[in-house]
N, C-alpha and C positions, 0 to 999 in steps of 0.2 A: 695438377691440367690433369694429374693418375686421375686424380678426385674425378671432374670432371671427366673421365676417359669412361670408368661407371657408370657416373652415373647418366650417359649414352646407351651406350651398349652390356652395361651391366658387367660382373666382375668376375674373374677368371680365376677360378679356386684352383689348387693342386692342392696335393695331401702335405702335409705338413708334420704328421706324426698319424704312427697308427697305434691306438690304443687297445683290439682286439680288435679280433674280426672281423667285427663290426660296426665296432666305435674306429674315426677316422676324425681327424684336426684336420681345417684344411683351410687355410691362407687366399687372399686374390695376392698374382703376380705384379700388379698392380696397384695397389692401392694397403697394402697389406693386412685389410682386412679378416679379422677370424671368425671361424664360424665351427660350430662344432656339430653328431650326426645328433640330435634326439631321443626320447626316446619312442616316438611315433617314425623315426625315422627321416625327418626333415631334419634339416638347417637350423639349429640355431646360436646366434651368436656366443660369444667362446668369454663368460659372462671369469670372472676369478672361481664364486661358488664352483661353475661347470669344471675347468678345471683343476679342482681340490677332488671332483666327484671323480673328474678322469682319470686322475695321477693314484687315485681307490680303487678303481676297475680292474686300471692298466697291469699295478702289484698285483692284485687276486688274479690276476687272467693269466701275468707270466709264474706265479706261483702254484696257480693249478697245471700248466702245463706243464712245467717244468718238474714235477714231481708223475705225468703219467708216461714222459717219455721215459724215466731214472724207473 
């Protein structure tokens, strides 16, 4: 039923994880479809490869951010 809602009205994405200040992961509140922002700023399906890339970017971003504050 939830997929039918998304097929008719489209997905309703909410931020599920902030990777960096520009890259975020989103999840549809109805069907749980996961997407992320890609290099061009568009939404792409969150594949295992993109999850690994996002984890690496998040770690680099946090390390850089923590060193600038200290």
